[in-house]
C-alpha positions in Angstrom: -42.6 86.8 -28.7 -38.9 87.2 -29.4 -37.0 84.5 -31.2 -35.6 82.0 -28.8 -32.5 80.0 -29.5 -31.6 76.6 -27.9 -29.8 78.3 -24.9 -32.8 80.4 -24.2 -35.1 77.4 -24.2 -32.8 75.4 -22.0 -32.5 78.4 -19.6 -36.2 78.8 -19.5 -36.7 75.1 -18.7 -34.2 75.3 -15.9 -35.9 78.4 -14.5 -39.3 76.6 -14.6 -37.8 73.8 -12.5 -36.1 76.2 -10.0 -36.2 79.9 -10.6 -34.1 80.4 -7.4 -31.1 78.4 -8.7 -28.1 80.7 -8.6 -26.8 82.0 -11.9 -23.4 80.4 -11.3 -25.1 77.0 -11.0 -27.2 77.6 -14.0 -24.1 78.6 -16.0 -22.3 75.4 -15.1 -25.3 73.3 -16.0 -25.8 75.0 -19.3 -22.1 75.2 -20.2 -21.9 79.0 -20.4 -20.6 81.8 -18.2 -22.4 83.4 -15.3 -22.5 86.7 -17.2 -24.2 85.0 -20.2 -26.9 83.6 -17.9 -27.6 86.9 -16.2 -27.5 88.7 -19.5 -30.0 86.2 -21.0 -32.3 86.4 -18.1 -32.3 90.2 -18.2 -33.0 90.2 -22.0 -35.8 87.6 -21.6 -37.4 89.9 -18.9 -36.9 93.0 -21.0 -38.5 91.5 -24.1 -41.5 90.2 -22.1 -40.7 86.5 -22.4 -40.2 86.2 -18.7 -43.1 87.9 -17.0 -42.0 87.4 -13.5 -41.1 84.8 -10.9 -43.4 83.2 -8.4 -43.5 80.7 -5.6 -44.9 77.3 -6.2 -46.9 76.2 -3.2 -47.3 72.6 -2.2 -50.7 71.3 -3.5 -53.3 71.5 -0.8 -51.1 73.6 1.5 -53.6 76.5 1.4 -56.7 74.3 1.6 -58.0 75.6 -1.7 -60.5 74.2 -4.2 -59.3 74.5 -7.8 -61.4 73.9 -10.9 -61.5 74.6 -14.6 -64.7 75.9 -16.1 -65.5 75.7 -19.8 -68.0 78.5 -20.7 -70.3 78.9 -23.7 -71.4 82.4 -24.6 -74.3 83.9 -26.6 -73.6 85.9 -29.8 -71.5 89.0 -29.2 -71.4 88.8 -25.4 -67.7 87.9 -25.2 -66.3 91.3 -24.2 -69.1 92.0 -21.6 -68.7 88.5 -20.0 -64.9 88.8 -19.9 -65.3 92.1 -18.1 -67.6 90.7 -15.5 -65.5 87.5 -14.9 -62.4 89.6 -14.5 -64.1 91.2 -11.5 -64.4 87.9 -9.7 -61.4 87.4 -7.4 -61.9 83.6 -7.6 -61.3 83.6 -11.3 -57.5 83.4 -11.4 -57.1 83.0 -15.2 -59.3 83.4 -18.2 -58.7 82.3 -21.7 -60.6 82.5 -25.0 -60.6 79.2 -26.9 -61.9 77.5 -30.0 -64.2 74.6 -30.4 -67.4 74.0 -28.4 -66.5 76.4 -25.6 -65.8 80.2 -25.8 -63.9 80.7 -22.6 -61.9 78.6 -20.1 -61.7 79.9 -16.6 -59.4 78.7 -13.8 -61.2 79.0 -10.5 -59.7 78.9 -6.9 -61.7 79.2 -3.7 -61.1 78.3 -0.1 -64.0 75.9 0.3 -66.6 74.0 -1.6 -69.3 76.4 -0.4 -67.3 79.3 -1.8 -66.8 77.3 -5.0 -70.5 76.7 -5.3 -71.3 80.4 -4.9 -68.6 81.4 -7.4 -70.0 78.9 -10.0 -73.5 80.3 -9.4 -72.1 83.9 -10.0 -70.4 82.8 -13.2 -73.5 81.0 -14.5 -75.7 84.1 -13.7 -73.6 86.5 -15.8 -75.7 87.8 -18.7 -74.4 86.2 -21.9 -73.3 82.9 -20.3 -75.3 80.2 -22.0 -73.8 77.0 -20.7 -70.8 75.8 -18.6 -69.1 72.6 -17.7 -66.7 72.6 -14.7 -64.3 70.1 -13.4 -62.6 70.1 -10.1 -58.8 69.7 -10.2 -57.9 66.8 -7.8 -54.1 66.5 -8.0 -51.4 67.9 -10.2 -49.1 65.4 -12.0 -47.0 68.0 -13.9 -46.4 71.6 -13.1 
C-alpha cells in the first residue's frame, strides 16, 4: 500500500463515514481546496488504496442472515479449500488467519434454512477438519 499522510488518513475516514459527501464539503471540513480533495481521491483510487465505493444498507433491510465461520483445515488443503469456498455465493469474504483457525469466512444467506445448507456445504468440503460459526446479531460499528 502506498504511504499515506495525515490528510490522506483524514480523507479516508471522512469517505468511510459518507462517500457521497461532495468534494467541496470535504475540502471545507479538511481545510484544503476542492482540487486537492479530488486529486487525492483520484490518486488513492489509482494506487489501489480506494478499491471502490459501495452503498451501506440498513441492517436487516434485506432480511439476511449473517455469520462468521472459523475453519480449520488439514495439512496442505488450503488452496483446494479456498477454491471450493470461493465458488459458494453465500461466502462473501474469505481470509487466511493465524492461530487455531486457518480461514475465516463471512457468510450471508436469506434465511436460516439457507444458512444451514451453506454451513453443511462448507463442512463437507474435502480438507475441512473443523469449524466454529457465530451468527452476527447486530452491528455496533461499521
